[in-house]
N, C-alpha and C positions, 0 to 999 in steps of 0.2 A: 255432907258428913260433919258431925260435930267434933271439933278438935278437943280432945281430952288428954290429960297427962298419960293415960294408958295407951293411947294410940301409937306413939312412936315405939313404946316398949313392945306392944304386940307385933308391930311391923318388923322390928328387929328380930323378934323370936321366930316369926314366919320365914324371914330371910335366912336365918341360921338353920332352921329345919329344912328349908329348900336346899341349902348348900350341902347338908348331910345326905339328903336323898340323892343329889347329883354325884357326890363322892362315892356313895354305895353303888351307883350305876357305872362308875368308871371301869371296873374290871369285868363287867358283864360282856359276854360274847353273843353274837358276832359284833365286832367293832365296825362302825359305819365309816369305812375308809373313803368312800366316794363323797359322802357328805362332808367329811373332814377336809378333804383336798379342795372341794369347791368353796367351802367357807374360808379356808386359809388363803386361797387365791383371791377371793373377794375382799377380805379384810386387808390383805397386802396391797391390792390394787387401789383401794380408796384411801390408804394411809401413807404409802411409801413416798409419793411426791410431796405432800404437805410436810411429812416428817423431815425430808431432806431440806426443804425450804426453811423450816423452822430452826433446824440445827445450825444454819449459817448465822442468823442474828444471835442465837444463843451463844455460840462460840465467840462472836464479835463483842457482845456486851461483856461477857466474862473477861475476855482479853483486855478490853479497855479499862474495866474496873480494877481487875487484879494488877494489870500493868501499871496503872497510875498509882495504885497503893504501894506496891513494892518498890516503885521508883523513888518514893519519898524516903524509904529506908535504905536506899542504895543497894538493893538486892535484885537488880535487873536480870542477873544470871539465873534466877529461880523462876522466871516468868513461865517457862515451859512446864516446870514441875507443878506450879500452882494451877496452871491452866488444865493440865491433864487431870489433876486431882479433882478439880471442881466439875469438869465436864463428865468424866467417866463415872464418878461416884454419886453425883447429885443431879446435874442438869440432864444427862441423857435419860435415866429412868423416868424422871418427872415428865420431860417432853414426850417421851414415848407413851407414857400412861395417859396423858391428857389427850393425845391424838387417838389412841386406841379407844378410849372412852367416848370421845366426842364424835369420831367418825365410825369406827367399827361397832362400838357398843350401841350407838343410836340405831344403826342399821339392824343389828341383831334384835333389839327391842321392837322396832317397827315391824320386822318380819314376823316374829312370834306373836306380837299383838294383833296383827292382821289375821293371822291364822286362828287366834283365839276368838275374835269377834265373828269370823266366818264359821266358827264351830268345827274347824278342822281338828283341833286337839281333842275335842270330845269324841269325834268320829274315830280317831286313832285309838282312843281308849276302849271304845265299843268293839273295835276289831281286835283288841288284845295287844295293841302296840303301845309300848311305854314311850310317851313323848320325851321324857327326860333322857332315856337311852338313845332314842332315834334322832332327836333334834338338839337337845341342850349339850350333851357331852361332846359331840364333835365341834360345836361352836366354841365351847370353853377351851378345849385343847387347841383349837386353831388360833384363838386369840392369844393363848400363852406362847405358842411357838412363834407366831408372827411378832409378838412383843419382844422376844429375845433377839430376833434378827434385826428388828428395827432399832433396838437399843445399840447394837453394834454399829449400825449405819449412822446413828446420831453421834456416837462417840467419835467415829472416824471423821465425819464431816465437821463436827464441832472443833476437834483438835486442829484440823487443816485450816478452818476459818480463823481460829485463834492464832495460828502461826502466821497467816497472811496479815492479819491486822497488827500483830505484835511487831513483825519485821518491817512492814511497809509504813504503818502509821506512827508507831512508837519508837522506831529506830533501833529495834533489837537486832541481835545477830542470829542468823540461822543456826550456826553451830552451837551457841549457848542455849538456844531454845530447845534443840533436839537433845543435847547432852544432858540437860537437867531433868529429862523425863523421869528418871529413876531416883532423883534426889529425895522426893517426898512421896511419890506414888509407888505402889507395890502391887504385885499380882492379886492379892486378896481384894484390892479395890475394884479390879475388873470383875472378879467373880461376884462381889457384892452388888455391883450394878446390874449384872445379868440376873441374879436372883431377885433383885427388886423388880426388874422388868417382868419376870415370870409371875411373881405374886401380883403385881399390878394388872397384868393381863387377865389373870384368874378373877380378880375382884371385879374388873370392868365387865367381863363376860357374864359373871354370875349375877351381878345386879341387873344388867340389861335383860338377861333371860328371865329372872324373877319378875321384873316389872312387866315384861312383855307377856308372859304366860298368865299374869293376873290382871291384864288390862280389861276394861269393860266400858260400856257406854258409847259404843260405836267409834267412828273415826276420831272424834274429839277425845275419847278416852285413850286411844292409842297415842295421840299427840301428847296428852298429859303424861302418859307413862314414859314416853321418850324423854321429856323434859325432866321428870323426877329421877329417872335413872341416871342421867348425866350429872345432876346436882348431887345425888347421893354418892355416886362413884367418886366425884371429886373430893368430897369430904372424907370418905373412907381412904382414899389414896394418900392424902396428906397425913392422916392419922397413922396409917400403916407405915409410911415413910419415916415418921418420927420414931415409932417403936423399933423398926428394923435398924435405923441408924444408931439408936441408943444401945441396942444389943450388939451391933457391930463394933462400936467403940469399946465395949466391955470385953469382947472376945479377941479382937485384933488390935494390938497396940500401935499407935502411930509411929511412922518411920521418921527418924531424925535426919536433918540435912547434913 
């Protein structure tokens, strides 16, 4: 394929049109509960352990960086507040999104891509079954639900990891760490992180489904589609994170210490 300036524009338009088609299929009945539960369990099973393991170094790195910085300003008592703010609002949604895209999204893309090259999707359309309603919608909703729960897991594990590193390695006091939780953080920060995770799960599943259902060229084409879906998802996730964070700062004023 010749790479021309119009190619990414056309691809973006097709992805947007695909997203609109999937959104129109959301309220259609009957809802595929069995497929939804199977996909939710599968995505959770392939992401929950890596997510928990990634959350520990995330919390440790943030604790070491933030703890060292605020120690220079003599504000060790705010270590817990800064830690919670960084993990809950920023690190947790990003870590969740990367794992949902890397593990769950690649599995979704590979599954739909293999169905595409085996012409199963064409056979479903011949039988009058909409692949978007039957296959894509349950996978997108499953990724969104799992992303929300994984974000909560990363938040809890990250805060606990930060507590351990702050108290054990940096000489902080447990009481000050816990008491400062509400100094800078507030409840909207938690909701913002959960909404981010929900949107990131939607983006990851949507891109993976689009690339999988448009795969071609045999097994090599499926592998290329998986690689492309992960790369595109990562770029969209960081862009969406920037936009959502900018909107959040305009809506919710920061809490003073």
